N, C-alpha and C positions, 0 to 999 in steps of 0.2 A: 457585601459590596464587591464588585469586580474591580480589581486593582487597575486594570487597563483603562477604565473610564473615570477614575478618581481625578480630582482637580484640587489645586491649592491656589490661593490668591497671592498677589505680590507681597503683602505684609507678612504672610506666613512664610514665604520663601526668604524674605529678608531676615525674619526671626531665626529661621533654621540656619541660614548662612552665618549670621552673626554669632549665634551660640556655637555653631560648629567650629568657627575660627577660634573662639575662646577655649572651648573644650577643656582638655587637660593642660593646654599651653599656659593658661593664666596662672595655674597653680605650680606646675613644674618649673616654669621659667625657661627662657631660651635666649641665646645670644650673649649670655653673661661672661663668656670667655674674654670679651673685650672690655670687661669691667665697667667703668662709668659711662662708656659710649654704647652700652647695650641697647638703650632706648632708640638710638639712631639706627641700629641694625634692623629693628622692627619696621621703622618707617621706610627704610630702603628696600627691605624685603617686600613690603606692601606695594611700593611703587613699581618694583620689578615684576610683580604678579599681575599688574593691570594689563599689559600686552598679552600675557598668557590667557587671562580671562576673555580678552577680546577674541583670541583664537577659538576658545571653547564656544563663545557666543556665535561667532561667524559660522562655524561648522553646524551648530544647531539651526541657524536660520537658513543655511543652504540645504539642510535635510530636515525640514520641519516635521515634527511628530516622531522623529527617530531619536533613540538614545545613542550614547557613544558606541555601544555594542552593535546597534542597528546600522549606523553609517560607516563603521569600520568595514563591515561586510560589503556595503555598497561601493566603497572607494577602492578597496584592494582585492575584492572577490572573496568568496567563501573559503577557498582552500588556504589562503593566508589569514583571512579574517576570523575564522572560527578558532584556530589555535591562539591567535593574538587576543581574541575576546576572552578565552579561557584564562589567559595569563592575567588579564585585567580583573577577572572574577577572583582569582587567587590573591591578587594584590589587595582588593577591597576587603576580603575576609581576613587576610593577614594583618592589615593595619587596624581593623576592628579589634582583633585579638591584642595587638600592642597597646591600644588605648585602654582596653579592659584591664590589662596588666598595670598600666599607670594608676588606674583607679584603685585596684586592689592593694597595690603596694603602699599607696598613701594612707589608706584606711587602716591596714594592718600595722603600719609603722607608727601611726599617731594616736588612733582612738580605739582600735579593735585588735590590740597586740596579741590577745590570746585566741583570736579566731583564725582558723586555717584560711589561707588564701583562696582555696577552691570554694569555700562556703561563701565568702564575700563576693567573689566573681560570679558564683552560681546564682545568687539572689539577684544581682544586677542583670545577668543575661536572661533570666526568667522574665523580668519586667520588660526588657527590650524585645524579647521574642513575642510577647503578647501584643506589643505595639506594632511590630512588623506584620503579624498576622492580620491585624485590623486594617493596615494599609496606610498610604501616604496622607490621606485626609486627616486621619486621627493623629498621625505624627505631626502634621502641620498645625492642627489646633493646639496640640500639646506644646509645640514650639512657641506659639503666641503667648501662652500662659507663662512658660518658663522665662521667656524674654522679659516680661514685666517683672517677674520675681527677681531675676538677676539684676535688672535695672535698679530695683529697690535696694537689694543687698549691696550693690556697688556704691550707691549714694551713701548708704549707712557706713560702709567700710572706709571710704575716702573721708567722710566727715569725721569719723572717730579718730583717724590719724591726724587730721588737722587740729582738732580740739585737744588732742593729747600733747600737742606741741613737741612732737618727736621728729619732725621733718627737718633735715639739715641739708639745704641745697648745695652747700660747699662740697658735699660728697660726690656731686656730679661733675666736679672739676678735677684736673684740667681737661678741657674738651680736646679731643683728637690728640691725646698725649703721645700715642704711638703711630700717628699718621692714619692714612686711609686704608693701607694694605690689609691689616688684620680685620678691619671692618668689612671690606669687600669680600674677603675670604669667608668670614662668618655668615654674611648674607647669602652667598651662593652654596654654602654647605649646610646651612641651618634655616634661617628665617624665610628664605625664598621658597624652600620646599616644605617647611614645617613652621607655621600651619597653612600658609597661603596657597602653595601649590596643590595642597590636598583638596582644593575645590574641584579637582578633576572628577570627584565623586558626584558633583552636581550636574555633570553632563548626562547622568542617568536620570535626573529628576526634572530637568527643564521642560520636557514634553508634558509634564503634569500641570504646568502653569496655565491658569485659565485666561491670562492675557499675555501671550508669548512675546508681544512687542515690547513689554516692560521688563523682559528678562535681563537685558544688558544693564539698564538703569538700576534695577534692583540689586544686581550683583555688585555693581560699582559702589553703591551706597553702603552695602554690607561690608565690603572690603575696607573702605575708608573708615567706617565707624569702628569695626573690630580692630583695625590696625591702630587707630588712635587710642582706644581703650587699652590695648596690650602695651603700647609704648608708654602711656601714662603709668600703668601698673608697674612696669619695669623701673621707670624713673623713681617712683615712690619707694620701691624696694631698696634701690641703691641709696637713695637719700636718707633712708631710715636705718638700714643695716650697715651701710658702707659697701663699697664695691667688692672688697675681698670676701667679706662674710656672705654677701648675696651670691657670689660666684661659687662658694664652697657649699652652700646650703642645698640639700636635696629638694626642699620645698620652701623656697624663699618667701612666697606670699604668706604661708602659714607662720613662719618665723616673724614676718613683718607685723602681722595683725596681733601676734602675741605680745607685742610691745605696747599696745594700746592701754592706756591707764588714764581715765578721766576722773579726777578728784578722788582717787583711790576707791572709786565706787563701780564704774563701768570698766570691767577687765575681762580677760579670757573670752574674746570674741571669735575663737577658733571655729565656732559653728558656722560663721559666715563663709569661711574658706571651704569647709567640708561640704556645706550646702551648695556652694558654687561649683565645686568639683562634681558632685553627684549629678546635678542638673545638666551641667555642660557635657559631661561624659555620656549621659543618657542620650542626648541629641547626637553627639558625634558618632558613637557606636551605631546608633540606629540608622544614620545616613549611610555609613560604610556598609553596614549589614544589608540594608535595603538595596543599595546599589549592587552588591554582589548577588543578592537573590534575583533582582531584575535581570541581571546578566544571564544567570542560569535559566531563568524562565524563558528568555528570548532565544538562547542557543538551543535548548532542548524542547522548546514548544510545549511548556507545561500549561495545559488548558484546564485540567480538572482541579477543582478547589481542594479536594482531599490530597492530591499529589503535591500541590504547592505547599500545603501545611506540613506534610511529611518532609519535604525539602527544607523548609524553614527549621523544623525541629532538628534535622540532621546538621544543618549549618550551625545551630546554637551549640550543639555538642562539640563540633570542630573548633569553634571560636573559644569556648570555655577551656577545652583541653590544651589548645595552643597557647592560651594566655598564661597557663600555669607552667607548661613545659618549655617555653621558649628561652628561659634563662633561669639560672640557679639562684640569682639574687637581683636586687634592684640595680646595683652598680653595673652588673654585666648587661642588664636589660637596657639601661640608658646608654652604655658604651656602644652597643650594637646599633641602637636607634640614632645616635649622632654620627657614627663613623662609617657604617656600612650601608644602612638603609637609604640615606640620601643619595649616595653615589650609584648604587646598583639597582635601586628600585624607583625612588622618587624622580630623579632627573630623567631617566629614560621614559618612564610612563607618564609623568606629569608634563614634560616639555618635549622630549625627543620625538615620540610617536605622534602626539597632536600636531607638532610643527610639520612633520612629514605628511600627515593627512591634510593639513592646511595647504601645503605646497602642491600636493597631488590634485586637490580640489581646484586650485587656481589654474593649473595646467589643463585640467579637463574643461574648465570654463572657456579658456582661450581656444582650445581645439574645437569645442562645440560652436563657439562664436564664428570661427573661421569657416566651418562647414556651412553655416547659415549664410555668411556673407559671400562665399565663393560664387554660387550661382548668380547672385546679383551683379558681381563684377563681370562675369562672362557674358551676361546678357547685355 
């Protein structure tokens, strides 16, 4: 299959975006610094990301058939565009490695404590490598299946907490105890960039949509659906564990589901969380990985199939090694991810540069329109 001619349908795109947003976010938790108002930070982060996705969609529609890497070079020229494109490639690969580390740390901490991190991560990256080699159509079809499985697991998980009678809604109060300031701060340092801003990776995949006119609508539905699910999940964690316990937990969803006990018979449903993590992480890493690979393919004009496979294998090694070496432990890994990555990587690359490209595109449109209108005025 030639990757350049592959196509995915709107439902496959929706499934990929929905699973991508959940990814490791649903297991690790985000925004819990503001305690019982964490669910609100998810909704505000989601709302803030909608104008951002509009910018991504607008640029795609202005340069149909081009990925982010493609229209960067068109807008700012190749001398600035190529170095900037390489920076985006590095960003996609680095975030893929960070998500892989999330996955490995959870498994080695909870279920595979005697297994070295590099083995756990290595097995996952092998599976993802195979998917990337097969191309976006295979990833898209896999996303469809995983979406349905996650939907089933989600219904099972929520139902089990309800029937266990462990939900205490009073843990969600008092509402806005410390005002809006800490919530706004958390939104723009965490939930706006992670996970919603990470949809920048889909600027590399929109050209593969077989009905491009549905790209904006599909993305909007995926953002709203995933934001709703994440907010509900955070609210359940807080209502079951309590705000302080949820905030201090490394994996709040895992701790939440461990509380399930239906008639002293149905217990230990940790497999639901582990399965959700494995499936969600597979999609998220695959998207970041594939976006990075497409960038390299575009920049260096990799036309031969064998060359592309060698490139994919090389990137797999880079992602695996980076995932193991980027931090000495999970605490350090999370600290870097929450304090440094949003400010120095997410905000500039997810918002700053796309906004600049958006403004430059508008200016070019005005200039082009004026050039067309000027002769008519003179005549």
